[in-house]
N, C-alpha and C positions, 0 to 999 in steps of 0.2 A: 487508627487503622493500621493493619500490617501491610508494609509496602510489598507489592507483588514483585516477582522476578522481572527485572527490566527486559529480559529477552523477549517477553511476550509482546512488547509494543513495537514490533518491528515496523515495521511497516514498510513497508515497502515493497511492493511488487513492482513494476515499473517500466518504464521506458516511456517516457513522456514525449515526445514529439516533434514536430516538424518545424517550423518556423521559417520565416523569411528565407533563411539561407538553406534550405534543403528539404522542404516539406514534400511529402508524398502527395500524389494527386488523387488517390482513390477515396471516394466518398464512402461513409459508413452508413449502413441502413439505419434509419431512425433518427439520424442527426440532422435536424432541419433548421436549427437556430444558428446564429452567428456568435462565435466565441470572441472574447476580448483578445485572445491570442491565437493566431493562425495555427491550425493543426491540433489544437486542444479542443475537444468537444465541450459544448456549453453544459452547465450543470443541470439544466432542465431537459436535456436530450435523452433519447432512449436508444443508444447504439445496439444494434443486433437484438432489438426487442426487449432490452432491460434498462431500467433506470440506474442511475449511479448507485443508489442505495442497494439495489439488487446485485449490481456488479461487486459492491464491497462485500456482500455476503458470500458471493462466489469466490472472491479472492481469499477471504479468511478461511473458507472451507478447504480450498486448495492448500493453504498454508498449514492448517491444523491437521490435515490428513496426510501430509507429506512425511516420508520417513526422516528420522533425525539425521542419519548419515547423508550428507550432501544437501542438507536443508538450506534454502536461500537465505535464512536468517542467521546462518553460521559461516564460519571461515572454511568449512568443509565443502561449500558449494563449488561445483565444477561444471555442471551441465545445464545450460539454459533451456534445453529442450525437454528435460525431465518433467513429467506431470502436465505438459501443455497439450491442449486439445482445441480443435476448432480454429476460428479466425481471430480470437482474442487470446493473447498470451499474457501471463503475469510475471512479475519479478519482485523480489524482496531484497532486504538489506539488513545487515547487523547494525547495532549501535556503534558509535565512534566513527572514525574516518576510514573509508574503504574505496578502492578503485577496482572495477571489473571490466574486462573485455569480453564481449559476447557477440555472436553472429546469429542473425535470425533471417528467415525467408522474407522475400518481398511480399507485400499484401497482408501482413499481419498487423492488427491493431494491438496496441500495448496499453495495459491498465496497471496502475500501481498506486500504493499508498505513500503519500509524502511523509506523514507521521500519523500514527493512529494507535488505538488500544482495543482490546477485547477482554471480556471476562466470561468465564464459563462455569457450568455445573461441576466439571472435573477439577476446578480450582476453588471450590467451596462457595460458589454463588448460585443458589438454587433456582431463583425465579428470574423471569425476564426483567422485572423491576429492579432487582438487585444488580443483575448483570449490566443493564443499561445505565443505572446510576453511577456505578463504579467506572465504566468506560467514559461516561460523560465527564466525571470528575477529573480524570487524567487528561482528556482532550482539552478541557477548559484551561489546563496549565501548559499548553503548547505555546512556545514563544519563538521568535526569530525564524518563522517559516519561510522557506525560499525554494524556488525551482527555476533553473535556466535550461534552455534547450539551444544548443549550438550558440551559447553566449547571450541569448535573448531571454530576458526575465518573463516568466508567465505572469500575466496580470490577474488581479482579483482572486488571489488564492483563497482568501477567507470565504469566498462564495462556494467553494468546493468541499465543504464539510457535510458529511452525511452519516447519520446514525443508521445502523442496519436494523431490519426486523430480527426477532429471535430466530435462530436457525439451528438445525441439527447437524452433527458431524460425528465421525467415528475416528478416533485418534489411534495411531499405532502405539506399541509399547517397545521402547520408551518413545515419548513424543516431545515436541519442541518445548512444552511448558511443564513437563513432569515425567517421573519415571514410569507411571502407569497410565496407559491409554484406556480406550473404551468409548462407549456411546455417550454423547453429551449434548448440551444445548449452550448457546452463547449469544451475546449481543455485542456488537462492535460500534465504534464511533471514530471519526477521524477525517482526514483530508485525502482526496484521491483525484487522479487525473486519468482520463481516457483519451488516447490519441488516434488520429487517423493514421493509416499506414505511412511509415517513413519512406522517403525516396531512397533508391539504390545508392549505396555509398556509406560513408562513416559519419556518425553523429555523436555528440556528447551531451549527456543528460546529467545534470548536477542538481541535487535536491537535499533537503533536510530541515533541521530545526532542532528544538530541544524541549524536553519536559522540564519545567522549572518549579521547584517547591521551596518555600521559605517560611520557617516558623515566625520570623519577624513580620511577614506579610499575612499572617493568619492561617497558614497551612499547618497540618498536623506533623509535618516532618520537614527536614532540609534535604535537598537533593537536586541534582541536575543530570539529565540523561540525554546527551547530544547525539545526533545522527547527521553524518555528512557523507553522502554517497555520490560517487561519480560512476556512470556507466558510459563506456565507449562502445557504441553499438554499430556493428557492420551489417548492412542490409544487402543480401544477395538475391 
């Protein structure tokens, strides 16, 4: 196979959540189950009327339709408010190691991908089956997944993997995964967290992992693509 551009697998939208030391008190509509980690909504919940899989679709649509200049998957990111609507905000992150300081309003739920992948018709994958198979292949190679919120590890991260339904998007030109945009379809897969609103104050969210491939282990290529993201989030 031809190795896709690693920039695609970002992942990360984010801001993961509350925890013992400073979690917000606002309940999120549709979240009725108890998570293994306070402030992180359980994988079978439907916050704001959507499942995790549906929120992953919304997150990827946001990312793929975002202008290249200032994109959250790049070092040109500067404005956490750009492209955000409603009571759920998204964040993203580039590969390698990065630290960002952001300020958000109180009462906002945050949704992000820890590490994930998507494949689309604009990148040469025509059908839902092709798109889903390639995304699944990459996500099956995620190792060393982690997330801490204010120093507390989020439990049972492997329970938060969600393939998306096929979705439609319209990318700008240029877009995050190529020089030419346009209308396309895609399927995504990966790990995501949805948080209840963070308490007023400052929080630290640290997450990441790596895509690992090894010919010696039966893969078609050798390669490691690590992501190590830290968000310092001020809630006002």
